[in-house]
C-alpha positions in Angstrom: -10.5 16.0 -11.9 -7.0 14.5 -12.2 -5.3 11.3 -13.1 -3.9 9.5 -10.0 -1.6 6.6 -9.8 -2.0 4.7 -6.5 0.9 2.4 -5.6 0.6 0.0 -2.6 1.3 -3.7 -2.1 -1.5 -3.9 0.5 -4.5 -5.0 -1.7 -7.1 -3.8 0.9 -5.6 -0.4 1.3 -5.3 -0.1 -2.5 -8.9 -1.0 -3.1 -10.2 1.4 -0.5 -8.1 4.3 -1.8 -9.1 3.6 -5.4 -12.7 3.7 -4.4 -12.3 7.0 -2.4 -10.5 8.8 -5.3 -12.9 7.5 -8.0 -15.9 8.5 -6.0 -14.4 12.0 -5.8 -14.2 12.2 -9.6 -10.5 11.2 -10.2 -9.3 8.9 -12.9 -7.4 6.2 -11.0 -4.9 3.5 -11.9 -3.9 1.2 -9.0 -0.6 -0.7 -9.0 0.3 -3.3 -6.4 4.0 -3.5 -7.3 6.8 -1.3 -8.6 7.0 -3.0 -12.0 3.3 -2.3 -12.8 3.6 1.2 -11.4 6.4 2.0 -13.8 4.4 0.5 -16.7 1.3 2.6 -15.9 3.3 5.8 -15.3 4.8 5.5 -18.8 1.5 4.5 -20.5 -0.6 7.2 -18.9 1.5 9.8 -17.0 -0.5 10.8 -13.9 -0.8 14.2 -12.4 -0.4 12.7 -8.9 1.2 9.6 -7.4 0.2 8.3 -4.0 3.0 5.9 -3.1 3.5 3.5 -0.3 7.3 3.5 0.4 7.8 -0.2 1.1 6.6 -2.4 -1.8 7.5 -4.6 0.2 11.1 -3.4 0.1 12.2 0.1 0.8 14.4 0.2 -2.3 11.3 -0.3 -4.5 9.7 2.9 -3.2 12.9 4.9 -3.3 13.6 3.8 -6.9 10.1 4.8 -8.0 10.5 8.2 -6.4 13.7 8.8 -8.3 12.3 7.5 -11.6 9.0 9.4 -11.4 10.7 12.7 -10.5 13.3 12.2 -13.3 10.5 11.7 -15.8 8.4 14.6 -14.6 9.1 17.7 -12.5 5.4 18.4 -12.5 3.9 15.2 -11.1 2.9 15.5 -7.5 4.4 12.7 -5.5 2.8 11.9 -2.1 4.4 9.2 0.1 2.1 7.4 2.5 4.1 5.2 4.9 4.1 3.6 8.3 7.9 4.2 8.2 8.3 7.8 7.3 11.7 7.9 9.0 12.9 5.8 6.1 13.2 9.0 4.1 15.2 10.8 6.8 18.6 11.9 5.5 17.8 10.5 2.0 17.9 12.5 -1.2 14.5 11.0 -2.2 12.9 12.9 0.7 13.6 16.2 -1.2 12.0 14.8 -4.4 8.5 14.3 -3.0 5.9 16.9 -2.4 4.4 15.5 0.8 5.1 12.7 3.3 2.1 11.3 5.2 2.2 8.8 8.1 -0.1 5.8 8.1 -2.9 5.7 9.0 -4.1 8.7 7.0 -7.6 9.9 6.6 -9.2 9.9 3.2 -9.8 13.7 3.4 -6.1 14.3 4.0 -5.2 12.2 0.9 -7.8 13.9 -1.3 -6.5 17.3 -0.1 -2.9 16.3 -0.8 -3.5 16.1 -4.5 -5.5 19.3 -5.0 -3.9 21.6 -7.4 
């Protein structure tokens, strides 16, 4: 399967998503903040990133989108947010592959990273 970087400051959501992806054969790294997400992206570039937009600040998520896309045009970036409108009219919206509104079903997340 694929390498997935999960980024969310909600520990419960992060743990559940990690379990779901791992139980479906993916290699998963979970990051609960922007700094650790950057570190892990550089150490083991993922094929897909599932990213909460507010970490807890909107600027953290937007910065990660810009950085990850600049580092790789191939990485699939999926934003999962309760505030999808935060991307309206922003350049970062065009840099992601998919935007999903919370709550999102596990099947939808798994389908979002299929290549």
